[in-house]
N, C-alpha and C positions, 0 to 999 in steps of 0.2 A: 903456430900457437897464437891465440888472440893477443892483440897488442896491449901494452900497458895502458895506453890511453883509453882503449875500448873497455878494459876491465875497471878502470877508475870511474868511467861514466856509467858502467853497468856492473856494479860489484856483485849483484845477485847472479851473474853468469858464472861465478867462481865454482860453485858446487856442481852444476850440470857439466861444466868443462872437466872437472875432476872425475866425475862419474863416467863421462865419455872416454876419457883416457884409460881408466881401469877396464871398461868394457872392451876397448880396442885391444888391450893387452891380453885379456881373457880370450877373446876371439882368436887371436894369433896362436894361443896355446892349444886351441882346438883343431888346428890344421891336421888332417889325417897323415899317417906315416907313409902310406903307399906312395911311390914316386909320382904316379900320374895324378892322384888326388891331391897330393901335396903341391904339385905344380898348379893345379886348377885353383885351389883355395888361396895359395900365395899370390897368384896372378889376380884373383878377384880383389884381394886386399890392396894390390898395387894400382889397379885401374879404378876402383871405387871403394874406399874404406867405409864410408857411411853405409853403402849398400851391403857390404860384407857384414857389417854389424847386425843389420836386421835379418839377413839371411840365416845367420848362425842361430837365431831363436826358433827357426822352423824345425819340425820333426825331421829326423835324420834323412829318411828317404826323400822327402820333399825338398829338404835343404840341398841335397846332392843334385836333384833334378833341376832345381831353379838355378843353381850355380852353373851347371853345364849349359842350360838354356841361355843364360846371360852371356857366357863366354862365346858360345856359338854365334849368337847375334852380334856380339861385340866384334868378333872376327869378320863377320859379314859386313858390318858397318865400316870396319877398317879398310876393306877392299873398296867400298863405295866412296869413302872419304878421300882416298889417296888420289889426288888430281894428277899425279905423275904417271898413272897407269893409262895406257892407250885404250880408247873405247873398245876397239876390236878384241882386246885382251880382257878387259874388265867385264864386259857384258856376259860372255860365256861362263866366267867364274861365278858371277852372281846367280845365274840361272841354274847352274849345276851344284851350287854349294850344299844343298840338302843331300846330295849323294856323297860329297866329300867327307861328311861327318862319319860315314861308315868305313872309311878307308884310313887305316892306322898309319899308312905311309905318306898320306897327302900333306903337303904344306905349300905355302906360297909366300915369298918374301915381299913384304910391303909394309907401309906404316912407319912409325918412328917410336923410339924409346920402348916403353913396356908393350906397346901394341905390336911392334916388330918382333919382340920376343914371343908374344902370343902366337903370331903367324908362323914364325920359324919353328916353333915347337908345338904346333897344333896337334901332333900325334898324341900328345898327352890328353888333350881334350877328347879326341876320337876314342881313345882307349877307355876313358871314364864314361863317355856316352854309351859305349857298347856294354857296359856293366849295369846300366839302368834297366828298370823293368820295362817290358814291351809297351805298356800304355804311355809311359813317359817318353820313350823313344819316338813313338808315332806322333805324339803331340808336337814334339820339338821338330821332327822332320817336316810335318805339314806346315807349320808356321814359317820355318826356314825357307821352304820351297816357295810359298806365297810371297814372303818378304823379298826374296832374291829376285823374283819375277817383277815385282813392283819397283824395286830399285833400278833394275835394268831398264824398265820403261821410262823412268825419269832421268836416266843418264842421257837419253836422246830427246827429252821433252822438257821444255821450260815450264815453270809454275806460273801460268798466266792468270787463271781465274781463282776465285775463292774455292770453287769446286775442285780445281786441280790441287790447291793447297790442302784441302781436307783429304783428298785421295792420297796425296804423297804422305801426309802425316799418318793416314791409316796404314799404309804399307810399312812405314818405318817404326811406328809406335802403337797404333791401334791394334795391329796384329800381335804385338807383345802382350797387350791387355787380354786379347782372346786366348793366347797361348797360356798365360798364367792362370786364367780361369779354368782352362782344360787341365792343367797340372793340379790345381787345387781340387778339382772334381775327381781326377784320377787317384788322388791320395785318400779319397773318402772323407775329407774334412769339410767340403763345401758343396752346395748344390750349384748346378750350372745356372748362370744368370744370362739375361738377354745379351746378345752380341753387341747391341747398340750401347749398353752401359759399359761393357768391357772396352769397347772402342773409344768411348769418351774418356775413360781413365788414361788411355795412352795419348790421345790427342791433346788433352790438357797439359800433360807433362811435355810433350814434344813442342807444342806451340810456345810454351814458356821458354824452352831452351833456344828455339829459333829466334825469339824476340831478344833474349839476353845476349845471344852470341852473334848479333849482327856484325859487329866490328871484326871479330875473329874470322867469320866466314867471308866477309867481303874483302879482307886482306889476305886471304889464303893464296899461297904460292905453290905452283906456278899459275893457278887459275882460281878466280873467285868462285865461291859457292853461294848461289842465290836461291833462297827459299821463300822470301817474302813475295806474296803474289802481286803480279803487275796490276791486277784489278784494284788493289789497295794503294800501292806506292805511286802509281802513275797519276793519282789525284793530287799529288803534292810536288813531285819532281819529275824531270825528264828521264833520268837514269837512277837506278837503285843506289849506285855508289855515291850519287850527289848528296845523299842524306848525311854523310859524314862531314861535309864541308860546313865550316862555321857560318858562312853567309846564308845557309839554308836551315839554321837551327830551329826557327819557328815552325817551318813546314815539316822538318824532321820529327819534332816532338808531336805534332798533330798526327803524322803518319804512325808514329809509335803508339799513340793513344788509340788509334783506329785498330791496330794489331792487337793490343791488349783487350780491347772491347770484343773483338772477334773471339779471343780465347775464353772469355768469361761465359760464353754460351754453354760450355761443357760442365760448368760447376755443379749444376743441379743433378745431372746424371752421375757425377762422381759421388755426391752425397748419397744418392740412392744405392749405388753399388756398395759403398762402404757400410751402410746401415744394414745390409743383408748378410754381411759376413758373420760367422759364428765362432771361428777359431781365433783366440786372442793373438797368437803369434802371426797368423796370416793377416789379421786386421792391422797390426802394427806395421807389418811389412808393406801393406798397401797404403796406409794412411799417412805415414811420415813423409813420403815423397810428394803426396798431394798437398800437404800443408806447406812444405817447402816451396811448391810451385806457386800457390796463392801469395805466399810471403814475398817471393821473388817478383811476381807481377806488381805487387803493391809498391815495391821499391823502384821498379822500372818505369811505372806509369808517370808520365809528365816529367821524365828525368832525362835531360840532354846528355848526361854522362854515359848513357847506353851507346852513344855515337863517339865517345871519347876514350873509353876504357872498359873495365870490368865492373859490373854492378851485381853484387850478390849479398846475401844475408851474412851478417857477421857470425863468426864461429860460435860465439857464446849463445846467440839466438838459435843457431842450428842445434847446439847441445840441449837447449831448453826444449825444443820441439821433440827431439829424440827421447828425452827424459820424461816429458809430460804426456806423450801421446799413448794412451792406454785404452780409452773408451770412446764411444761415439760422442759423448758429451764433450770430450776434449777436442774432437774434430769440429763439432759445431762451434765451439768457443773460438778455436783458431780461425776458422773461416769467417766468423763474425768479426773478430778483431782486425784481421788483415783487410777484409772488405771495407770496414769503417775507415781504416788507414787510407785505402785507395780512394774511397769516396771523398775524403777530406781534401784530396789533391785535385779533384776534378774542377777545371776552369769552366765556368758556365759559357764562356765564349768559344770553347773548343767545338769544332764542327760536329763531333760525335758525342757531345756532353750528355744530351738527353738519352741517347741509346745506352751509354755507359751507366748512367744513374739508374735507368730502368732495370738493367740486368743486375746491378748491385742490390737494388731494393728487393728484387725477387729473392736473392740469396739471403739477405738480411732477414727477410720475413720467414723464410724456411728455417733459419737458425733460431729465430725467436720462437716460432711455433713448436720447436722441439721441446721447449719447456725446461731445458737443462743448462741454460747459459749461466745460471748462478752457481753451478757446480764445478767451476774451473777457475784457474788463475789466468788473468789477462796477460797477453803478450805485449799489448800496446799501452794500456793505461796502467802504469806502474804505481804501486802503493808507495807512499813516502818511505824512503829507505833510511834505516838507522845507521848505515855504513858512512864512515867519513873517508875522504880521499886517502888519508894516512893509513887507515885500516885496509883499504882496498889495495894499496901498494904492498903492505905487509902480506896480505893474502896472495898477491901475485908472486911475491918472492918465494913464499912457502910452496906455492904450486909449481914454480919453476924448479925448485930443488927436488920436489917429489918426482916431477916428470923426468928430470935428468937421471934420477936413480932407477926409474922404471924402465925407460926406453928412450933412445934418441929420436924416435920417429913419432910424429904427431898425426892423428887421423885427418886426411884430406876429405873435402866434400866430393 
């Protein structure tokens, strides 16, 4: 739950947080009763509560297909992420994973915590997969096959160039964008969009995660996971792990800003993709993670804390994004606000300052040209609040009591 200090500073977070809690409780009540579907949706809530919330708003058939698509790829990712698995064991599993989804008896023990449960009881996912319509099955199988082959390729290959970086991100996330577009089309709700736009939707999210998760990945045991391209980091340090050393703080932040600037190139494609969506539930499903990504990049940019710990949006702001994202006007407004926040942090002496500013200015112009910026509430420029610290504390206490009565669990990002 959001801290008391955060709520005192941002008392207008109270209502969105309350609504988010109620939505989470409602989503948990919608978990199907059949054992295999109950396992799948319960697991979805455990590995990504925020994602589970937006999935629940989709049409039932599409909701089920997206849930299984997510869990299949999460399982595939668990195999890739487990650095304790020998390469000669891991690579064949990744390559053949698209076949395993048809086998109700297949499972492979790896990962930790909830991910280990997912892998140990993967038969539930396979059983649910086999109940999906043929069109959904074919789309999931195709993307799983391509992603597994791409992951296997990069098990044996370092991310050297920016082109390698884009290729890796395509395999692990761009293909997710392509797969979701296929599922949306198979449902009859959306037209197929150009693959380049679907790919950018995935790349923008993946690059944000890679930037934010630097410290977690570099400290991975028994072996570091390195996704930042050598072509970028070698301009600043001799070894990627040197970025976390305090004596390299200046160079580390410059490298970080270079990485963020690289990610910004996908923003225009993301806006084009979202503006073409027709179904309101699909729109929210796609738009909320994209707004979270640009918000996270705005926090990470020029922030040495990326190399010291975890940098992420406060829970109250996440709740606001989920609550307020309903139309393209909301997306333009959020992209505009967070781009302004990022732009304000640009140091003109940064080696990539002009490139960063150029890319931000293009996005800001696109948002202004939409003509809808006056139709939203700002995430950044808050109106003068009528709340007092005492009232905020009272609201926090009320919220805590209500939450305790509703459920002991609070939705995680």
